[in-house]
C-alpha positions in Angstrom: 0.0 -0.1 -0.1 1.7 3.6 -0.9 2.1 6.1 1.6 -0.1 7.9 0.6 -3.1 5.9 0.0 -2.3 5.2 4.1 -2.1 8.8 4.8 -5.8 8.4 3.1 -7.7 5.9 5.3 -5.7 7.5 8.7 -7.6 10.8 7.6 -10.8 9.6 5.8 -13.6 11.7 7.3 -16.8 11.0 5.7 -20.3 13.3 4.2 -21.6 14.4 7.3 -18.3 14.8 9.3 -17.6 12.1 10.4 -14.3 9.8 10.4 -14.9 6.8 8.4 -15.6 3.6 9.3 -12.2 0.9 8.4 -14.6 -2.2 7.8 -13.0 -5.2 6.5 -15.2 -7.4 4.2 -14.4 -11.2 3.6 -16.4 -12.8 1.6 -16.8 -10.0 -0.4 -18.3 -11.1 -3.7 -21.3 -12.9 -1.9 -24.4 -11.0 -2.0 -25.2 -9.8 1.2 -21.8 -8.7 1.7 -21.4 -7.0 -1.4 -25.0 -6.0 -1.1 -24.2 -4.8 3.2 -21.3 -3.2 1.4 -22.9 -0.8 -1.0 -24.9 0.5 2.3 -21.7 1.1 3.7 -20.3 3.3 0.7 -22.6 5.1 0.3 -21.7 5.9 4.3 -18.6 7.1 2.8 -16.6 4.1 4.9 -12.7 2.9 3.9 -13.2 -0.7 3.1 -10.8 -3.3 2.3 -12.1 -6.6 0.6 -11.3 -10.3 -0.1 -12.5 -12.5 -2.2 -10.6 -15.8 -4.5 -12.7 -14.1 -8.0 -10.0 -11.4 -8.4 -12.8 -10.2 -12.1 -15.6 -10.1 -9.8 -14.0 -8.4 -6.5 -12.6 -5.5 -9.4 -16.1 -4.6 -10.2 -17.4 -4.9 -6.5 -14.6 -2.4 -5.3 -14.9 -0.2 -8.3 -18.8 0.2 -8.0 -18.1 0.4 -3.7 -15.6 3.1 -5.1 -18.6 5.0 -7.6 -20.9 5.1 -4.6 -18.8 7.1 -2.4 -16.6 4.9 -0.3 -13.7 6.6 0.7 -10.8 3.7 0.7 -11.4 1.0 -0.8 -8.5 -2.3 -0.8 -9.0 -5.4 -2.0 -6.9 -9.2 -1.8 -7.7 -12.4 -4.0 -7.2 -15.2 -1.8 -8.9 -18.6 -0.9 -10.5 -18.3 2.4 -9.7 -22.4 2.2 -6.5 -22.0 2.1 -6.5 -21.0 6.8 -2.1 -21.6 6.5 -2.5 -17.1 4.5 -4.8 -15.6 7.0 -2.8 -15.0 9.2 -0.9 -12.6 6.9 -3.7 -11.6 4.8 -5.3 -10.6 8.2 -2.8 -8.4 8.8 -1.9 -6.5 5.5 -5.8 -6.1 5.1 -5.5 -4.1 9.0 -2.4 -2.4 8.5 -4.7 -1.3 4.6 -6.9 0.2 6.7 -4.8 1.7 9.5 -6.7 -0.3 11.0 -10.9 -1.6 12.3 -13.7 -1.1 13.4 -15.7 -4.3 11.9 -14.1 -7.1 9.9 -17.7 -9.0 7.8 -17.4 -12.8 7.5 -19.4 -13.4 4.5 -17.3 -16.9 3.5 -19.6 -20.0 2.7 -21.2 -22.8 0.1 -24.4 -24.1 0.3 -22.6 -27.2 -0.6 -24.1 -30.2 -2.7 -25.7 -32.1 -0.3 -27.1 -35.0 -2.3 -23.3 -35.6 -3.2 -21.9 -35.0 0.2 -24.2 -37.4 1.6 -22.9 -40.2 -0.6 -18.8 -38.4 -0.4 -17.6 -37.6 2.5 -14.6 -35.8 0.3 -17.8 -33.2 -1.1 -19.3 -33.5 2.9 -15.8 -32.8 4.5 -15.5 -29.8 2.0 -18.6 -28.0 2.5 -17.3 -28.5 6.8 -14.7 -26.4 6.3 -15.1 -23.5 4.0 -18.6 -23.0 6.4 -16.7 -23.8 9.3 -12.7 -24.6 9.6 -11.9 -21.5 7.5 -14.0 -18.9 9.8 -13.0 -20.4 12.5 -9.0 -19.5 12.5 -9.7 -15.6 11.0 -12.3 -15.5 13.5 -9.9 -16.7 15.9 -6.7 -14.6 14.5 -9.0 -11.3 14.9 -10.7 -12.0 17.7 -7.4 -11.7 19.3 -6.1 -8.3 17.3 -9.8 -7.1 18.5 -9.1 -7.8 22.5 -6.1 -6.2 22.3 -7.2 -3.0 21.8 -10.8 -3.8 23.9 -12.7 -2.4 20.9 -14.7 -4.3 17.6 -16.9 -5.3 15.8 -17.2 -9.3 14.5 -19.5 -9.4 12.2 -20.6 -12.9 11.6 -22.7 -14.3 8.9 -24.1 -17.9 9.9 -27.8 -19.5 8.7 -31.0 -20.2 10.4 -30.6 -23.7 8.7 -28.1 -24.2 12.1 -31.1 -24.4 14.7 -32.4 -27.4 13.8 -30.5 -30.0 11.4 -32.7 -31.2 7.9 -32.7 -34.1 6.0 -32.4 -31.5 3.2 -29.1 -29.5 3.1 -28.0 -31.3 6.4 -24.5 -30.8 6.0 -25.3 -26.5 5.2 -26.9 -26.6 9.0 -24.1 -28.5 10.2 -21.4 -26.7 9.7 -23.0 -23.1 10.4 -24.8 -24.6 14.1 -20.9 -25.5 14.7 -20.1 -21.8 13.6 -23.0 -20.5 16.1 -22.0 -22.7 19.5 -18.1 -21.5 18.4 -19.5 -17.7 18.0 -21.4 -18.1 21.4 -18.7 -19.1 22.7 -16.3 -16.4 21.5 -18.6 -13.5 22.9 -18.9 -15.3 26.1 -14.7 -14.3 25.7 -15.1 -12.0 24.2 -17.6 -9.1 25.5 -16.2 -8.5 28.5 -12.8 -7.3 26.5 -15.3 -3.8 24.9 -15.6 -6.3 21.1 -19.3 -7.4 20.0 -19.4 -10.7 18.3 -22.5 -10.8 16.4 -24.1 -13.8 14.6 -25.8 -13.3 11.8 -28.6 -16.1 11.0 -30.8 -14.9 7.4 -33.4 -17.1 6.3 -33.2 -17.7 2.1 -32.5 -14.6 0.4 -32.2 -14.3 -3.1 -28.7 -14.2 -4.0 -26.7 -16.1 -7.3 -26.2 -18.8 -3.8 -29.9 -19.6 -3.8 -30.4 -18.5 -7.4 -32.3 -21.2 -9.7 -33.3 -23.7 -5.9 -36.9 -24.2 -5.8 -39.8 -21.4 -4.2 -36.5 -18.3 -4.7 -39.2 -16.4 -6.1 -40.5 -15.5 -2.5 -36.9 -15.0 -0.5 -35.8 -12.5 1.0 -35.3 -9.1 -0.9 -31.1 -9.2 -0.1 -30.7 -5.6 -0.2 -33.3 -4.9 2.9 -31.0 -7.8 4.1 -28.4 -6.0 4.4 -30.0 -3.1 5.8 -31.3 -5.2 9.0 -27.8 -6.6 9.1 -26.1 -2.8 9.2 -28.0 -1.3 11.0 -27.7 -4.5 13.5 -23.8 -4.2 13.8 -24.7 -0.7 14.9 -26.4 -1.1 17.3 -23.5 -3.7 18.4 -26.6 -7.0 18.4 -25.6 -9.9 19.4 -28.1 -12.4 18.0 -29.7 -11.4 14.6 -32.4 -13.2 12.2 -33.3 -11.9 9.4 -36.0 -11.5 8.1 -36.6 -11.1 12.0 -40.2 -13.9 11.4 -37.3 -16.4 11.4 -36.7 -16.1 15.2 -40.5 -17.1 16.0 -40.2 -19.7 12.7 -36.9 -21.1 14.0 -38.1 -20.8 17.5 -41.3 -23.3 16.4 -39.1 -25.3 14.6 -36.4 -26.0 17.2 -39.4 -26.8 20.0 -40.8 -29.0 17.4 -41.1 -33.5 19.4 -38.0 -35.2 17.1 -41.0 -38.4 16.8 -42.0 -36.0 15.0 -39.7 -33.8 13.2 -38.6 -36.9 12.0 -40.6 -38.2 10.1 -41.6 -34.1 8.3 -40.3 -34.2 4.6 -38.7 -31.1 5.2 
């Protein structure tokens, strides 16, 4: 990062005259992450984006600059490669000259049918959705604890609230992530660090395109707005849309003798 860019990141002020938020986005080309970044860009935030698709990442970065982001840094990386995480995260934080928010949005739905027959397929889903985020969050949590500040906002899923035959590999990986976040929150909250678990229901993004009933899924821009608002309020657990809190409360309390016979 050039000296000029560093100075720009250090002194960036948004349109309201406030110091711009410094936000690290991991999995920045996912539909929900991109929509949330557009909100932050309009506020004049400083952003550092990480994703594996170089062309898409460049397009997203260019769009966010046009929308008003005061600084946009990028890194192309496969976040499944946990060996690169320490160097990558240190570079990102240095580029931002600090960090207020880390937004962890990586994840895959995977192919449930193939994963039922092939452990390698199952392991890949679990690794991307659970192991890689745990590696990232371990570094990020320690960074924030040292500074007694910061928000770690992580996309999990309502699918992690109870396993269903249609997506239990994806759901179990998200259940593990949700449990990890709960424990991490219990550890670091007293250090001034917020850990936010984001639990979306089905959302209209490229990841869900083609799924049955996708036209009824939640609008990604409304979901992103709720997430941005929740981060500002330092919410611990956010179901989005909010109705999913009630839906999953009911689902979790269906007796197992009945639930196991349902076609879900």
